N, CA and C of each residue as an Amber inpcrd file, in Angstrom:
protein
   699
   0.8640000 -10.8070000  99.5270000   2.2280000 -10.0660000  99.5610000
   3.2950000 -11.2360000  99.3930000   4.2550000 -10.9210000  98.5210000
   5.1740000 -11.8950000  98.1890000   6.2700000 -11.9180000  99.3660000
   6.8530000 -13.0170000  99.4630000   7.8660000 -13.1230000 100.5490000
   9.2560000 -13.2890000  99.7760000  10.0600000 -12.5060000 100.0510000
  11.4140000 -12.7350000  99.4570000  12.5280000 -13.2240000 100.5150000
  13.0840000 -14.3570000 100.2380000  14.1690000 -14.9480000 101.1780000
  15.4390000 -15.0300000 100.3810000  16.4720000 -14.6500000 101.1290000
  17.7690000 -14.9010000 100.5580000  18.4850000 -16.0540000 101.2870000
  19.5400000 -16.5740000 100.6740000  20.2260000 -17.7050000 101.2130000
  21.5650000 -17.3430000 101.4800000  22.1620000 -18.1410000 102.4710000
  23.6430000 -17.8370000 102.8210000  24.5630000 -18.2380000 101.6150000
  25.7380000 -17.7440000 101.7100000  26.6730000 -18.0400000 100.6760000
  26.9360000 -19.4580000 100.3210000  27.0500000 -20.2370000 101.4470000
  27.4570000 -21.7260000 101.2640000  26.2400000 -22.5610000 101.3830000
  26.2280000 -23.7750000 100.6380000  25.1370000 -24.6480000 100.6990000
  25.5540000 -25.5790000 101.9080000  25.3440000 -25.1810000 103.1650000
  25.8310000 -25.8920000 104.2730000  24.7470000 -26.2110000 105.3140000
  23.5070000 -26.2220000 104.9240000  22.4520000 -26.6770000 105.6520000
  21.6970000 -27.5760000 104.9240000  20.9950000 -28.4890000 105.8980000
  20.2190000 -29.6210000 105.2290000  18.9500000 -29.8630000 106.0670000
  17.9310000 -30.1930000 105.5240000  16.7770000 -30.7120000 106.1480000
  16.8730000 -32.1080000 106.5400000  16.5800000 -32.4730000 107.8260000
  16.7480000 -33.7450000 108.2460000  15.4360000 -34.3930000 108.4010000
  15.1840000 -35.5610000 107.9120000  13.8990000 -36.3610000 108.0230000
  14.2370000 -37.6820000 108.7520000  13.3890000 -37.8860000 109.8560000
  13.8590000 -39.1010000 110.6980000  13.3440000 -40.4240000 110.2160000
  12.5570000 -40.5870000 109.1410000  12.2430000 -41.7210000 108.6640000
  10.9250000 -42.2990000 109.3610000  10.3760000 -41.5420000 110.2910000
   9.2300000 -41.9870000 110.8590000   8.0000000 -41.1100000 110.6960000
   8.0480000 -39.8830000 110.8470000   6.9480000 -39.0400000 110.7110000
   7.3460000 -37.5410000 110.3270000   8.6120000 -37.4960000 109.6960000
   8.9770000 -36.0770000 109.2030000   8.7650000 -35.9490000 107.6980000
   8.0820000 -34.8570000 107.4340000   7.8010000 -34.5580000 105.8470000
   7.6050000 -33.2080000 105.6350000   7.4630000 -32.6700000 104.4670000
   7.0300000 -31.3790000 104.0880000   5.9050000 -31.4970000 103.0170000
   4.8530000 -30.7340000 103.2210000   3.6530000 -30.6980000 102.4140000
   3.5160000 -29.4370000 101.8400000   3.3000000 -29.4750000 100.3420000
   3.1130000 -28.1740000  99.8130000   1.6380000 -28.2160000  98.9470000
   0.8090000 -27.2570000  99.1930000  -0.5050000 -27.3990000  98.6050000
  -0.5160000 -27.3510000  97.0620000  -1.4670000 -27.9810000  96.5420000
  -1.4280000 -28.0370000  95.0480000  -1.6100000 -26.7080000  94.4660000
  -1.0580000 -26.5140000  93.2640000  -1.1560000 -25.2490000  92.5920000
  -0.8460000 -25.5140000  91.0430000  -1.4880000 -24.6560000  90.1740000
  -1.1500000 -24.8560000  88.7740000   0.2900000 -25.1140000  88.4310000
   1.1270000 -24.2770000  89.1130000   2.6000000 -24.3600000  88.7410000
   3.2150000 -25.6870000  89.0760000   2.6810000 -26.4680000  90.0060000
   3.2670000 -27.7800000  90.2150000   2.5810000 -28.8950000  89.4140000
   1.8680000 -28.5510000  88.4340000   1.2730000 -29.4600000  87.4970000
   1.7810000 -29.3740000  86.1840000   2.9350000 -29.8720000  85.8400000
   3.4000000 -29.6930000  84.4210000   2.5420000 -30.5390000  83.4760000
   2.6130000 -30.2880000  82.1990000   2.0750000 -30.9380000  81.1030000
   3.0940000 -31.5420000  80.1580000   3.8490000 -30.6350000  79.5190000
   4.5880000 -31.0430000  78.3250000   5.8610000 -31.7110000  78.8850000
   6.4370000 -31.3450000  80.0140000   7.7230000 -31.8130000  80.4840000
   8.0270000 -31.4920000  81.8510000   9.0940000 -32.0250000  82.4100000
   9.4080000 -31.6610000  83.7620000  10.9460000 -32.0230000  84.0870000
  11.4630000 -31.2320000  84.8450000  12.7890000 -31.4780000  85.3540000
  12.8210000 -31.2850000  86.8550000  13.3750000 -32.3140000  87.6350000
  13.4010000 -32.3000000  89.1510000  14.9070000 -32.4190000  89.6400000
  15.3970000 -31.7060000  90.4180000  16.7940000 -31.8210000  90.7800000
  16.8690000 -31.7480000  92.3530000  17.7810000 -32.5260000  93.0650000
  17.7980000 -32.4210000  94.5280000  19.1900000 -32.9950000  94.9800000
  19.6170000 -32.4320000  96.1560000  20.6410000 -32.9550000  96.8780000
  20.2100000 -33.8690000  97.8790000  20.6950000 -35.1070000  98.1180000
  20.1550000 -36.0280000  99.0520000  21.3690000 -36.8680000  99.6570000
  21.0850000 -37.2690000 100.9730000  21.9610000 -38.0510000 101.7060000
  21.1180000 -38.9920000 102.5700000  21.2810000 -40.3500000 102.2810000
  20.5010000 -41.2180000 103.0650000  21.1620000 -41.7730000 104.2750000
  20.5840000 -41.5690000 105.4650000  21.1930000 -41.8650000 106.6990000
  20.9190000 -43.2960000 107.0330000  19.7020000 -43.7970000 106.6860000
  19.3910000 -45.3080000 107.0100000  18.1940000 -45.7130000 105.9660000
  18.2890000 -47.0110000 105.6220000  17.1680000 -47.4750000 104.8050000
  16.0270000 -47.8560000 105.7820000  14.8000000 -47.6830000 105.2170000
  13.6360000 -48.1180000 105.9380000  13.2390000 -49.6080000 105.6370000
  12.4820000 -50.2930000 106.3240000  12.1570000 -51.6770000 106.0640000
  10.9860000 -51.7170000 105.0720000  10.9270000 -50.7310000 104.1810000
   9.8330000 -50.7570000 103.1480000  10.5020000 -51.1500000 101.8750000
   9.6940000 -51.4960000 100.8440000  10.2150000 -51.7710000  99.5310000
  10.8500000 -50.4740000  98.9230000  10.3210000 -49.2450000  99.4300000
  10.7300000 -48.0590000  98.8900000  10.3620000 -46.9570000  99.7910000
  11.0150000 -45.7480000  99.7280000  10.4470000 -44.5230000 100.4400000
  10.4480000 -43.3210000  99.3790000   9.3880000 -42.5800000  99.5490000
   9.4170000 -41.4630000  98.7770000  10.3030000 -40.3600000  98.9520000
  10.9240000 -39.6810000  98.1000000  11.7030000 -38.5710000  98.1050000
  10.8180000 -37.2680000  97.6990000  10.2070000 -37.3910000  96.4770000
   9.2860000 -36.2800000  96.1490000   7.9730000 -37.0740000  95.5770000
   6.8730000 -36.5800000  95.8430000   5.7850000 -37.1680000  95.2540000
   4.5640000 -36.2200000  95.1490000   4.0690000 -36.1070000  93.9230000
   2.9400000 -35.2950000  93.5780000   1.6780000 -36.0230000  93.8150000
   0.8300000 -35.6840000  94.7750000  -0.4040000 -36.4750000  94.9490000
  -0.1720000 -37.9420000  95.1870000   0.8770000 -38.2760000  96.1430000
   1.0860000 -39.5820000  96.4080000   1.6580000 -40.3680000  95.1440000
   0.9210000 -41.3300000  94.5430000   1.3070000 -42.0550000  93.3620000
   0.7340000 -41.3300000  92.1360000   0.6520000 -39.9940000  92.1390000
   0.0560000 -39.2100000  91.2680000   0.9190000 -38.9870000  90.0210000
   0.9790000 -37.8120000  89.5640000   1.5230000 -37.4860000  88.2260000
   3.1520000 -37.6290000  88.1140000   3.7660000 -37.4990000  89.3020000
   5.1680000 -37.7420000  89.1800000   5.7310000 -38.0000000  90.6100000
   6.6870000 -38.9940000  90.7420000   7.2990000 -39.1140000  91.9420000
   8.7480000 -39.7110000  91.8230000   9.3970000 -39.4980000  92.9710000
  10.8770000 -40.1810000  93.0400000  10.9650000 -40.9980000  94.3210000
  11.3400000 -42.1500000  94.0800000  11.4780000 -43.1820000  95.2560000
  12.9450000 -43.6170000  95.4220000  13.3120000 -43.8140000  96.7040000
  14.5300000 -44.5230000  97.0620000  14.1710000 -46.0330000  97.1620000
  14.7280000 -46.9850000  96.5080000  14.3630000 -48.3620000  96.5250000
  15.0940000 -48.9850000  97.5860000  14.6250000 -48.8340000  98.8050000
  15.2910000 -49.0420000 100.1590000  15.5950000 -50.5140000 100.2770000
  14.6730000 -51.4920000 100.0200000  15.0000000 -52.9260000 100.3430000
  15.6790000 -53.6870000  99.1170000  15.8480000 -53.0010000  97.9420000
  16.4970000 -53.6650000  96.9610000  17.9580000 -53.4470000  97.1130000
  18.8350000 -54.5470000  96.7920000  20.2390000 -54.5180000  97.1440000
  20.9600000 -53.2520000  96.5190000  20.5700000 -52.9120000  95.4070000
  21.2620000 -51.7720000  94.5960000  20.9010000 -50.3900000  95.2470000
  19.8530000 -50.2360000  96.0120000  19.4590000 -49.0410000  96.5300000
  19.3850000 -47.8020000  95.3870000  18.8890000 -48.3350000  94.2010000
  18.7100000 -47.2900000  93.2560000  17.5690000 -46.1850000  93.5400000
  17.5320000 -45.2990000  92.7170000  16.4970000 -44.2950000  92.7550000
  15.6130000 -44.4240000  91.5480000  14.3460000 -44.5260000  91.7230000
  13.4000000 -44.5500000  90.5570000  12.5730000 -43.3440000  90.4100000
  12.3880000 -42.8360000  89.2000000  11.7220000 -41.7030000  88.6830000
  10.5400000 -42.1160000  87.8900000   9.2080000 -41.6640000  88.1850000
   8.1670000 -42.1210000  87.5010000   7.3120000 -40.8930000  87.1470000
   6.8450000 -40.9120000  85.8640000   5.8440000 -39.8560000  85.4030000
   4.6420000 -40.6770000  84.8500000   3.5040000 -40.0680000  85.1070000
   2.3400000 -40.6960000  84.5430000   1.7320000 -40.0470000  83.3360000
   1.7500000 -40.8590000  82.0900000   1.3940000 -40.1730000  81.0000000
   0.2590000 -41.0310000  80.2640000  -0.8480000 -40.2760000  80.1950000
  -2.0700000 -40.9270000  79.5360000  -2.4670000 -42.2800000  80.4730000
  -2.2660000 -42.2080000  81.6720000  -2.6380000 -43.3350000  82.5990000
  -1.6660000 -44.3290000  82.7100000  -0.4820000 -44.2400000  81.9930000
   0.5760000 -45.2010000  82.0860000   1.7440000 -44.6570000  82.8770000
   2.2810000 -45.4540000  83.7880000   3.5080000 -44.9450000  84.7180000
   4.8160000 -45.3030000  83.8900000   5.4660000 -44.4040000  83.5450000
   6.8930000 -44.5590000  83.0330000   7.8880000 -44.4310000  84.0820000
   8.5660000 -45.5270000  84.4300000   9.4700000 -45.4930000  85.5310000
  10.8960000 -45.8140000  85.0340000  11.7070000 -45.0190000  85.5370000
  13.2060000 -45.2600000  85.1410000  14.0630000 -45.1810000  86.3870000
  15.0450000 -46.1140000  86.5000000  15.8770000 -46.1650000  87.8000000
  17.1980000 -45.7210000  87.2420000  17.9540000 -45.1590000  88.3380000
  19.3790000 -44.7030000  88.2030000  20.0710000 -46.0530000  88.2490000
  21.3150000 -46.0440000  87.6750000  22.1430000 -47.2110000  87.6720000
  22.9960000 -47.1840000  88.9540000  23.1820000 -45.9590000  89.5420000
  23.9530000 -45.8250000  90.7440000  23.1780000 -45.6860000  92.0120000
  23.8130000 -45.9380000  93.1110000  23.0710000 -45.9110000  94.3060000
  23.3840000 -44.5930000  95.1800000  22.2580000 -44.2440000  95.8880000
  22.3660000 -43.2940000  96.9030000  22.8680000 -43.9650000  98.2690000
  23.3550000 -43.1440000  99.2770000  23.7850000 -43.7770000 100.5300000
  24.1510000 -42.7040000 101.4600000  24.9940000 -43.0660000 102.4570000
  25.5080000 -42.0650000 103.4510000  26.5720000 -41.2560000 102.8760000
  26.2750000 -40.4600000 101.8720000  27.1410000 -39.5010000 101.2020000
  26.2050000 -38.6040000 100.3030000  26.5580000 -37.3290000 100.1650000
  25.8350000 -36.3680000  99.2920000  25.8970000 -36.8780000  97.9530000
  24.6280000 -36.9060000  97.1630000  24.5000000 -37.0610000  95.8820000
  23.6500000 -36.0810000  95.3350000  23.9840000 -35.5780000  94.0760000
  23.1830000 -34.6650000  93.3800000  22.4620000 -35.3930000  92.2540000
  21.0870000 -35.4320000  92.3610000  20.2860000 -36.2600000  91.4670000
  19.4440000 -35.2500000  90.6100000  19.1340000 -35.7430000  89.2720000
  18.3430000 -34.8630000  88.5290000  17.4820000 -35.9330000  87.6620000
  16.2550000 -35.5260000  87.2060000  15.4830000 -36.2300000  86.4750000
  14.6310000 -35.4570000  85.3900000  14.5210000 -35.8670000  84.1830000
  13.8700000 -35.0990000  83.1960000  12.8820000 -36.1020000  82.5040000
  11.8610000 -35.4420000  82.0110000  10.9520000 -36.1480000  80.9460000
  10.3870000 -35.1000000  79.9900000  10.4790000 -35.5090000  78.7460000
  10.0920000 -34.6650000  77.5080000   8.8640000 -35.3070000  76.8460000
   7.7310000 -34.6730000  76.9730000   6.5460000 -35.2240000  76.4940000
   6.4260000 -35.1820000  75.0040000   7.1850000 -34.3030000  74.2740000
   7.2320000 -34.1150000  72.9560000   7.9830000 -35.2710000  72.2330000
   9.2460000 -35.6840000  72.8840000  10.0340000 -36.7430000  72.3140000
   9.8370000 -38.0470000  73.0370000   9.3260000 -38.0620000  74.2520000
   9.2180000 -39.2720000  75.0020000  10.4500000 -39.6220000  75.7170000
  11.5200000 -38.7860000  75.6050000  12.7950000 -39.2060000  76.3760000
  12.6690000 -38.8550000  77.8120000  13.0330000 -39.9380000  78.6060000
  13.0510000 -39.8820000  80.0060000  14.5440000 -40.1510000  80.5430000
  15.0590000 -39.2910000  81.4090000  16.5220000 -39.4450000  81.8000000
  16.7690000 -39.1350000  83.3040000  17.7920000 -39.8650000  83.7670000
  18.2300000 -39.7270000  85.0570000  19.6020000 -39.1760000  85.0450000
  20.0460000 -38.2970000  86.0780000  21.3690000 -37.8020000  86.2070000
  21.9260000 -38.0310000  87.5640000  23.0960000 -38.2610000  87.6490000
  23.8310000 -38.6550000  88.8600000  25.0860000 -37.7060000  89.0330000
  25.0720000 -36.7520000  89.9240000  26.2520000 -35.9760000  90.1330000
  26.5610000 -35.0970000  88.9250000  25.6740000 -34.5940000  88.1330000
  25.8020000 -33.7710000  87.1090000  25.9930000 -34.3390000  85.7140000
  25.9820000 -35.7350000  85.5980000  26.1250000 -36.4310000  84.4100000
  25.0440000 -37.4030000  84.1300000  24.6290000 -37.5780000  82.8350000
  23.5590000 -38.4560000  82.4640000  23.8970000 -39.8540000  83.0970000
  22.8990000 -40.5490000  83.5510000  23.1140000 -41.9110000  84.0840000
  22.3150000 -42.9520000  83.2860000  21.0130000 -42.8350000  83.2900000
  20.2060000 -43.7620000  82.4260000  19.2260000 -43.0230000  81.5850000
  18.6760000 -43.6430000  80.4070000  17.6890000 -42.8800000  79.6790000
  16.8650000 -44.0230000  79.1400000  15.6070000 -43.6680000  78.6720000
  14.7270000 -44.4950000  78.0390000  13.8120000 -43.6260000  77.0860000
  13.3370000 -44.3020000  75.8840000  12.5620000 -43.7220000  74.9510000
  11.1800000 -44.2470000  75.1930000  10.1380000 -43.3040000  75.4160000
   8.8210000 -43.8220000  75.6010000   7.9010000 -43.1370000  74.5160000
   6.6880000 -43.7840000  74.4980000   5.8390000 -43.1400000  73.4750000
   5.4580000 -41.7480000  73.8980000   5.7080000 -40.7200000  73.0890000
   5.4460000 -39.2650000  73.4270000   4.1430000 -39.2150000  73.9580000
   3.9720000 -38.3090000  74.9490000   2.7030000 -37.9010000  75.3980000
   2.9210000 -36.8780000  76.6710000   1.8630000 -36.1750000  76.9880000
   2.1100000 -35.2150000  78.1010000   1.5990000 -35.7960000  79.4840000
   2.1250000 -35.1760000  80.5400000   2.0950000 -35.6690000  81.8390000
   0.6710000 -35.4430000  82.3600000   0.0040000 -36.4600000  82.9570000
  -1.3670000 -36.3470000  83.5920000  -1.2980000 -35.3380000  84.6580000
  -2.4030000 -34.6220000  84.7940000  -2.5580000 -33.6450000  85.9530000
  -3.4540000 -34.5480000  87.0230000  -2.7950000 -34.6290000  88.1940000
  -3.4520000 -35.3970000  89.3220000  -3.4780000 -34.3690000  90.4580000
  -4.6940000 -34.0690000  90.9000000  -4.8200000 -33.0560000  92.0100000
  -4.3690000 -33.6270000  93.2190000  -3.6790000 -32.8140000  93.9860000
  -3.1820000 -33.2350000  95.3270000  -1.9900000 -32.5140000  95.7400000
  -1.5920000 -32.3920000  96.8880000  -0.3110000 -31.8340000  97.4820000
   0.9000000 -32.5100000  97.0350000   1.9280000 -31.6730000  96.9740000
   3.2860000 -32.1250000  96.5880000   3.9750000 -32.4220000  97.9600000
   4.5680000 -33.7630000  98.1350000   5.1560000 -34.1530000  99.4110000
   6.7460000 -34.3150000  99.1860000   7.3640000 -33.8060000 100.0860000
   8.7870000 -34.0530000 100.2040000   9.0120000 -35.2240000 101.2300000
   9.1190000 -36.3690000 100.8740000   9.0040000 -37.6630000 101.5150000
   7.5600000 -37.7400000 102.2700000   7.3890000 -38.9130000 102.9210000
   6.3090000 -39.0810000 103.6950000   4.9680000 -39.3180000 103.0100000
   4.9070000 -39.3130000 101.6490000   3.5870000 -39.6870000 100.9730000
   3.1380000 -41.1650000 101.2160000   1.9560000 -41.3910000 101.4100000
   1.4750000 -42.8050000 101.7560000   2.1410000 -43.2830000 102.8750000
   2.6560000 -42.6370000 103.8780000   3.4590000 -42.9970000 104.9760000
   4.7750000 -43.6920000 104.7490000   5.2740000 -43.5390000 103.4630000
   6.6250000 -44.0810000 103.1930000   7.6990000 -42.9770000 103.4250000
   8.3080000 -42.9840000 104.5080000   9.1770000 -41.8600000 105.0780000
  10.6650000 -42.1880000 104.8190000  11.2550000 -41.2060000 104.1430000
  12.7380000 -41.3010000 103.8560000  13.4780000 -40.8370000 105.1810000
  14.5430000 -41.6640000 105.3590000  15.4210000 -41.2380000 106.5580000
  16.7920000 -40.6910000 106.0200000  16.9360000 -39.4600000 106.2250000
  18.1310000 -38.8680000 105.7490000  17.8970000 -37.2670000 105.6360000
  18.8830000 -36.7630000 104.6700000  18.9630000 -35.3760000 104.5890000
  18.6820000 -34.7950000 103.1910000  18.1890000 -33.6580000 103.0400000
  17.9690000 -33.0000000 101.6530000  18.2860000 -31.6360000 101.9430000
  19.2070000 -31.0910000 101.1110000  19.6420000 -29.6750000 101.1280000
  18.8410000 -28.7630000 100.1390000  18.4690000 -29.2250000  99.1290000
  17.7900000 -28.2820000  97.9700000  16.9700000 -29.2080000  97.1180000
  15.7820000 -28.7590000  96.7990000  14.9160000 -29.4250000  95.7860000
  14.4510000 -28.2690000  94.8180000  14.6520000 -28.5410000  93.5640000
  14.2380000 -27.7570000  92.5310000  13.3110000 -28.4590000  91.5530000
  12.2390000 -27.7590000  91.0800000  11.3840000 -28.3490000  89.9980000
  11.1950000 -27.3560000  88.9920000  11.2580000 -27.7590000  87.7280000
  10.9270000 -26.8830000  86.5300000   9.6550000 -27.4560000  85.7310000
   8.8430000 -26.6100000  85.5160000   7.6290000 -26.9060000  84.8420000
   7.7300000 -26.7420000  83.3290000   7.4640000 -27.6570000  82.5170000
   7.3090000 -27.6140000  81.1430000   8.6590000 -27.1770000  80.5730000
   9.7590000 -27.7590000  81.1480000  11.0650000 -27.4480000  80.6380000
  11.9750000 -28.6360000  80.8710000  12.7680000 -28.9590000  79.8780000
  13.7180000 -30.1540000  79.9780000  15.1160000 -29.4270000  80.0390000
  15.8470000 -29.5070000  81.2090000  17.3060000 -28.8480000  81.2080000
  18.1600000 -30.0020000  80.6410000  19.1410000 -29.5730000  79.8310000
  20.1660000 -30.3740000  79.3500000  21.3200000 -30.8620000  80.3140000
  22.2170000 -31.6300000  79.8330000  23.3010000 -32.0430000  80.7840000
  24.0940000 -30.8210000  81.2860000  24.4360000 -29.8780000  80.5500000
  25.2470000 -28.9140000  80.9520000  24.4620000 -27.9430000  81.9590000
  23.1810000 -27.8080000  81.6610000  22.4090000 -27.0260000  82.7220000
  22.2200000 -27.8590000  83.9990000  22.0510000 -29.0570000  83.9020000
  21.9530000 -29.9380000  85.0970000  23.2810000 -29.7760000  85.9650000
  24.5030000 -29.8670000  85.2490000  25.6980000 -29.5880000  85.9820000
  25.8910000 -28.1330000  86.5340000  25.3060000 -27.1620000  85.8740000
  25.2620000 -25.7850000  86.3530000  24.4940000 -25.7780000  87.6070000
  23.2750000 -26.4920000  87.7800000  22.5100000 -26.5730000  88.9930000
  23.3830000 -27.1420000  90.0840000  24.1900000 -28.0060000  89.8870000
  24.9980000 -28.6760000  90.9150000  26.0100000 -27.7450000  91.2850000
  26.7120000 -27.0420000  90.4420000  27.8970000 -26.1890000  90.7400000
  27.5180000 -24.8120000  91.0850000  26.2820000 -24.4570000  91.0380000
  25.8450000 -23.0370000  91.5060000  24.4540000 -23.0900000  92.2450000
  24.4990000 -23.7500000  93.3360000  23.3200000 -23.8730000  94.1830000
  22.6090000 -22.5010000  94.5920000  23.4470000 -21.5160000  94.6200000
  23.0210000 -20.1800000  95.0230000  22.3320000 -19.4560000  93.9390000
  22.6340000 -19.9220000  92.6070000  22.0460000 -19.2820000  91.5250000
  21.4680000 -20.2470000  90.4550000  20.4840000 -20.9930000  90.7800000
  19.9630000 -21.9170000  89.8380000  19.3480000 -21.2710000  88.6640000
  19.1840000 -21.9050000  87.5220000  18.4610000 -21.3960000  86.2620000
  17.0560000 -21.0580000  86.7880000  16.5770000 -19.8270000  86.4250000
  15.3320000 -19.4040000  86.8480000  14.1690000 -19.6140000  85.8650000
  14.3950000 -19.7440000  84.5920000  13.5270000 -19.8210000  83.5550000
  12.6400000 -21.1060000  83.8820000  11.3730000 -20.9740000  84.1060000
  10.4700000 -22.2170000  84.3570000  10.5900000 -22.7770000  85.7300000
  11.5290000 -22.2980000  86.5890000  11.5310000 -22.8020000  87.9360000
  10.3510000 -22.4990000  88.7630000   9.7940000 -23.5040000  89.1570000
   8.4260000 -23.2890000  89.9110000   8.5530000 -23.6670000  91.4070000
   9.6710000 -24.2950000  91.8270000   9.8410000 -24.7050000  93.1900000
  11.4120000 -24.6490000  93.4810000  11.7200000 -23.9580000  94.5330000
  13.1320000 -23.9170000  94.9680000  12.9520000 -23.9540000  96.4190000
  13.0790000 -25.2170000  96.9820000  13.2580000 -25.2900000  98.4110000
  14.7160000 -25.5260000  98.8930000  15.0810000 -24.7680000  99.9020000
  16.3910000 -24.7430000 100.3080000  16.4220000 -24.7140000 101.8370000
  17.3340000 -25.5110000 102.3990000  17.3360000 -25.7700000 103.8240000
  17.7040000 -24.3530000 104.4570000  18.4840000 -23.6020000 103.8180000
  18.7770000 -22.2250000 104.3970000  17.7070000 -21.1830000 104.4110000
  16.5020000 -21.5540000 103.7780000  15.4150000 -20.6660000 103.7870000
  14.1720000 -21.2770000 104.5450000  14.5080000 -22.1910000 105.4520000
  13.5120000 -22.7520000 106.2410000  13.4680000 -22.1970000 107.7360000
  12.2720000 -21.9900000 108.1410000  12.2730000 -21.3520000 109.3960000
  11.4870000 -22.4220000 110.3680000  12.2290000 -23.0760000 111.2820000
  11.7170000 -24.1090000 112.0810000  10.8390000 -23.4810000 113.1500000
  11.0760000 -22.3040000 113.5030000  10.1860000 -21.6500000 114.4970000
   8.6310000 -21.5160000 114.0160000   8.5690000 -21.4390000 112.7130000
   7.3570000 -21.1800000 111.9370000   6.8630000 -22.4820000 111.2280000
   7.6870000 -23.5190000 111.2100000   7.5170000 -24.7820000 110.4830000
   7.2230000 -24.4570000 109.0510000   7.9750000 -23.5100000 108.4960000
   7.7730000 -23.0670000 107.0270000   9.0530000 -23.2960000 106.3150000
   9.1000000 -23.8980000 105.1140000  10.2070000 -23.8860000 104.3300000
   9.6770000 -23.0230000 103.0700000  10.4990000 -21.8500000 102.8980000
  10.0140000 -20.9110000 101.8970000  10.4830000 -21.2370000 100.4810000
   9.5940000 -21.0490000  99.6520000   9.8230000 -21.3370000  98.2280000
  10.6890000 -20.0700000  97.5240000  11.7260000 -20.2280000  97.1680000
  12.6470000 -19.0730000  96.7240000  12.4050000 -18.9110000  95.1670000
  11.4270000 -19.6330000  94.4640000  11.3100000 -19.5440000  93.0490000
  10.4760000 -18.3350000  92.7160000   9.7650000 -17.7450000  93.8060000
   8.8070000 -16.6190000  93.5940000   7.3760000 -17.0450000  93.1440000
   7.1650000 -18.3810000  93.3400000   5.8760000 -18.8190000  92.9970000
   4.9210000 -19.1060000  94.2220000   5.5900000 -18.7490000  95.3420000
   4.8690000 -18.9790000  96.6270000   4.3420000 -20.3600000  96.9990000
   4.9930000 -21.4090000  96.5050000   4.9020000 -22.7350000  96.8380000
   5.6310000 -23.1280000  98.0850000   5.3520000 -22.4460000  99.1960000
   5.8560000 -22.6230000 100.4580000   5.4650000 -23.9750000 101.1040000
   6.3940000 -24.7000000 101.7880000   6.0610000 -25.9680000 102.2970000
   5.8210000 -25.8750000 103.7550000   4.9620000 -26.5690000 104.3720000
   4.7350000 -26.7630000 105.6810000   5.5630000 -27.9880000 106.2870000
   6.4070000 -27.7450000 107.3520000   7.2790000 -28.7620000 107.7390000
   6.6190000 -29.5450000 108.9250000   6.6800000 -30.8070000 108.9170000
   6.2860000 -31.5470000 110.0340000   7.3860000 -32.4220000 110.5760000
   7.8690000 -32.1570000 111.6660000   8.8350000 -32.8490000 112.4580000
  10.2170000 -32.8190000 111.7080000  10.3730000 -31.8550000 110.8920000
  11.6620000 -31.6990000 110.0150000  12.5790000 -30.7460000 110.9580000
  13.8400000 -31.2640000 111.0680000  14.7840000 -30.3530000 111.6890000
  15.9130000 -29.7430000 110.5680000  16.6050000 -28.7460000 110.9050000
  17.5480000 -28.1570000 110.0920000  18.8430000 -28.3000000 110.8600000
  19.8990000 -28.8950000 110.1020000  21.2520000 -29.0400000 110.5630000
  22.1670000 -28.2070000 109.7310000  23.1070000 -27.7450000 110.4010000
  24.2460000 -26.8640000 109.8380000  25.5050000 -27.7710000 109.7040000
  26.1030000 -27.7660000 108.4930000  27.3090000 -28.4910000 108.3420000
  28.5470000 -27.5340000 108.2970000  29.7140000 -28.2240000 108.6240000
  30.8880000 -27.3870000 108.7840000  31.4890000 -26.9590000 107.4910000
  31.0710000 -27.8260000 106.3100000  31.5410000 -27.6090000 105.0220000
  30.4940000 -27.3600000 104.0710000  30.8170000 -26.8460000 102.8540000
  29.9300000 -26.8050000 101.6730000  29.6250000 -28.1520000 101.2150000
  28.2770000 -28.5280000 101.0890000  27.8370000 -29.8430000 100.4710000
  28.5250000 -29.9790000  99.0810000  29.0180000 -31.2060000  98.9900000
  29.6080000 -31.4920000  97.6430000  29.3550000 -33.0320000  97.3010000
  29.3810000 -33.4480000  96.0590000  29.0340000 -34.8850000  95.7790000
  30.1150000 -35.7300000  96.4420000  29.7070000 -36.8660000  97.1710000
  30.5630000 -37.7430000  97.7140000  30.8680000 -37.3540000  99.1860000
  30.5810000 -36.2350000  99.6910000  30.9480000 -35.7220000 100.8540000
  30.1690000 -36.6950000 102.0720000  30.9170000 -36.9930000 103.0600000
  30.4300000 -37.7510000 104.1610000  30.3360000 -36.7380000 105.3780000
  29.0870000 -36.9520000 106.0570000  28.8810000 -36.0690000 107.2450000
  29.5670000 -36.5190000 108.4700000
C-alpha cells in the first residue's frame, strides 16, 4: 500500500544531525541506482565542522556509486560531489563554502556527454568535462550523512534525487524557488523534514517510489521563517 504524505505550505522545518550518531538510512532499490545520469539537490546548513577530513551529506553504499561530502578540515569548507564511472571516481568541488547559513546545493552528471556540474543557490558554480560513461551500480543503502561513521553536524531541510536525468540551470533554480512543487519527472527520492515522523523514526519519501528512510537519532526542528539562501537561524 502506497503512503501519501503532504507537506506544509512553508519550508520551515529541518532535520537536525548532531555530528555524532545521527543519520538516515534508505534501503537499496533499483530507483536509487542511476546509470546514464543523475541530479541531486539539497538544502543544507552546517552547524559545526567535525574533526575529520570530510563528512558525508549523501552517500550511496558508502564510497559507492555517488556521494556528496563536506570538506570539513579544509580551510575553504567546499563541498565535493563524486560519481564512479567504470571504476573511476570523478570528483568535483564547489568553489563556494557552506557554513552556518542556509545554502541550496545541486549536482549533476551526464554520462552521455561526461559533463559534471555543481550549483550553488540556483546558479552554476563549477563544471568539468569527463570521458563519457555511465555510472557504476554499487549495491548498498543510501545514507543521509553517517556513512563510514563520518557524521555531518547541521541541518538539512530537503533532499531530491533524479535518476537518469540532468536538470538544467533554470530547472535547478525552480527547485530552489518551489520546494513544495519540485519537478516530478524522474524524481526518485524526495525527503522533506515536514514529512518526517519522529514518533516512528521514519522520513517518508514523497516521490512515490517508497524510498522511505529510517531515522537514527535525528530530530526535527521548526523555524520561524521560510528557509531561504543565506538565512541564519
